[in-house]
N, C-alpha and C positions, 0 to 999 in steps of 0.2 A: 858712279853713283845716279843715276840722274832720279833727282830727285818727281816722286807723283805729284803732278798735277791731280787735285782734287776737289772735292763742291762747294761751292756756295752756298747759300740759304736763299730762297724767292716768296714769299706770299708762307714763309711756316715751311713750305717743302723741299729738300737738297736740291740741289742742277750739277751740274756738270758741264763740259763743254766738248763737244767735238772737234777742238783745233782752230773751226774758223771762225768761235766767239758764239754761237747757235746755245741756248742753254736747253739742257733736256733735266728731265725727273731719272734719275739713276732709276737701272734695270732691278726688279724685285726679284730678291731670292728669296725663296719658299722653303718651307720645310713641312712636315705631313705631322712631324708634333711637338709639346711646347718645347721637352726635352731634350729635341734635337737644337733648340735657338742658344746656343751657349750665352754669355756676357759675355758685353762687347770688349775685345782684346787691347782695344785703345778709342780715344775720344773721338773717330772718325769711320768706325765700325756702325758700321746700317744695322737695324737691327730686321731681324727674321719677319716675314708674312709666315704665321703659321694659318697652313689649313689644318684646322681643327675639323673632327667628327667628317672628313670630307667623303668617306665613306658611308656612313647614315644618315646624313642631311637629304632630303630630297633634291632629287637629281636637278630640280630649275632654281636653284636656293645657289645649290654650289654653278650652276653652271653660270649667274647671272653675277656672283660675288665672282667667278673667275672671268666673266668679261671687263666685271668694272675695274678691274687689279689691271690687264693689259692696255683697258683704254688709259690710266692716269700713268704707267709707267710706258707705254711698248710695248715693252718685251718681258717675260716671266721666265724665268730658274728653278724648279724644280726639284731639291735636293732629296733624292728617296730610298730608302733602305732597300734593300735586298730583303732583308729582314720583315719587311711592312706586310701584315695582310696583303691574302691577295688581291683582297676587294677595294684596299685603298690604291692600289696601284692600276686594278683595271678604271677604279672611277675616272681615276688621272687620264686614262687611254681614251674614253670615252668620252671626254668633257674636252680634248685637245680636237677628235675626231666632227665632233658637232661644232666648233666652232669655226673650221678647217681655218685654220691659220697655223703660220711658222713662227707665230712669233712665242710659243711655250715652248720650254726645250725643256724631257723630262729628262735628268742624268740621276743615274743609278752604276756608280760606279761599288768592284766590290771590296766593300771595307766594310769595318764590322763597324757598330752602328757611333761608338764614340769616335774612327777615328774619322767618319763621313760628317756627326759633328762636327769638326774643328773644321774640318774642308770647307764647310759651307760656310763657317765664320771665317776664312778665309778669301772666300768670292763676297762675302759684307764689304767684306774693310776694302779689297779691288773695287764695287761698285761705287765708293766715291769717288773714284779716280774718274777720267778722259780715255774709259777703254768703253770699247763700240760693247754693241751686246753679242755678238759674235763671239770675236774675241776673248769678253769674260768668257761666255758658258764654254770656250774651246780653252781656256784655262786653267778651270777645274781639271783632265784629263789629264795637263802637262806638274800642275801643283801635288798630282795622287803620288809620282814618284817620289819627293820629299817628303810623304809623310810617314813614319815606324809606327804600327799599332798592333796590340798583341793582350796577350791578358793573365794574370795569375791563377789557374785553375786548381781544379780539387778530386778534379774529374777529368777523363778526355773520355766515357765511354760512351757517351752521344755527340759528341765534336766531329762534324760530318763536313764540315767547313775551311779545314785546313785538314792535310794527309798525315794520320795516327798510324803506327803502323802495329803488327796483333801484339806485340814485346809491353808495350806503351798502352795498350789498352788491358793488356791483363797485371799491368803495374799498377793500373787505377783502381784497381780492387782495394788493392792494401790497404788498410787504414793507417794516415794519417799522409799515406803520397799528394805529394802536390805536383805542381807541370807549368813550365812556363812555358806560354808558345807565342809564335812571331807570326802572324798573321799576313802582313803587310810591309816590306813592300816581297820578301822570300819569304816563306811557313817555312818555319823550323821549330822543334818542340823538342826541349829538354826537362831532365826529372832533378824536379829540384835538388841541389847536393851543396855543400858547402865551394863549387867547383864549379858550379853551373852556370852558362852561359850565355847569353843570348847576342847575335852579331846588331851592333847599332848601328846611329848614322856616324857620315863620317865628316862632318859638319857641326855649329853649332845650332843646340836647339832648343825647345822648351817643353815638359810633359807635362800631360796632361793627365790624370787620374782620379778612377773612377770604381768608388770601394764598393762592392755588394756584400755574398754575407758567408764571408772570407777574412776572416782577423792575418795578419801576413806584416811583416816589414821589408819582405824583399823588393819590392820594388821600388819601393820609395829610399831603402837603406842601403839596398846593393844594387841593384840592375841602375837605378839613377846616377849614383857616382860613377859607372863605370861606364856609361854613355855621356858624362863627361855634360849634362842638361846644365844648361844657364841659367833655367826658370822652376821652378815645378809650383801646380798648384790644384788640388783639387777639388770636386762637383759630378754632384750625384750621378748614380746610374744609371744610363736610358734606360728607359722601359721593356725597348727591345735586344739590349743587350743577352740577358737568361735565355734566348730565343734561340741568340744567333751562334754563343757557345757553350749550349750546350745545357750548362748548368747556371743556380743563381747563386753559388758560391765560388765569386769570380772577384777579381781584382784588374779591371782595364786599363790600359795603358795606354799615351800614344803621343809620340815626339813629335817637333810641327816646325815651323818658320812662324813667327810670331810677329817682325816685322811689315811694317807694311814699306817700307820700301825695295826690299828684299824682294818681297814677291814682286813688286812690280818693274824690278828691277829684269825678274825673272819671264814672265809674262810677254814685256814690251820688246828684249830683245831676242825674241821669234819670229823669223818670216812670218809675215801674214797673209793669207789667198786672198781669192775672194770668190766666194762659192756662186757657181756659173747657173747655180735655181733659182735661189734667191735674193742674190747681190749681195748681201753685207758679208762685210771683213770677217774671216775664220783663221785660227791657228789648227795642221792639222789637213787633214785630208780627205773626212768630212763634219759637213755643217750639225751642230747637233740641235739646231732648230729647226730644220727642213730634214735633215736625215740623209743629205745626195751626199756621192761622193764624185771625185774628177770622173768626166766622160770615160771611156774606155776606146783608144781607134782600133779597130778591127784590121788596117787597113796601112802596106807600110809605110815611112815617115814622108814627108812632104819632101824632099832632099834626094831620096830615091826616085819618087816620083819623075821629080821632074827629070832625072841620068835616064831613064826611060826613055823619057820621052824624047829626049834631046839623042839618042841614040837610033830611035828609033823614026 
């Protein structure tokens, strides 16, 4: 397994190398609230940039702060929950549009808040390594496939982000009912019984648990052992979680890959391409910074044109 080549320190700021000896300031990983900036997973995890009250501060002030951030770091990856207020998301797009820059990536994967916070921390881990901004931004789409995120709920009556049948809705009105819900990678819902199970990862993970206004040991005492998690930690419930799950009586959980060496191996083993529009290296078929996709050629392949010319 390749060892991650990570940042050193120059004048108090972490720096890394592109592979040609050129030092650079790590790409900034930004979140829209402090509770989405989880504590470091290890000593190499870079701090998150918290865009506090980005929708409430004067536009000029928010714009100046974002410009300073881009000038210092070169590129900024903003990880934003789909449960964030619309005003927050509108302000982020406004800032990016006013700056007329391809150096800000707005990343909004369909993950519950706790899973999104975990993903942002994984990007903070990788930001310390010799990974270019385009590949780092694309890495989020790759790593999301290795995250299992869900919650234990006392009711699914207001849950609209995971498919719920009428039968489950009816049972949610029964006093004492609890439901185990897996939102990602494949939606699953079970009513909690002694035999209840949720499909877990087929690889070693750690689990992060955030308790809301629900008392139960099902997640830590039943689910975690069945998933054979290698480590378990607790954290405060993100403020956006009750809105995402439709209730404040929940316990949110997320299993993830904690080791930087494993994350680095996953990202660096994937083939890279160059964005035809902004020129940065990316993973996949869409640039996260400029949103460009590979050009589509309407005509027949070049070899067919050559054959037609030869025949004519």
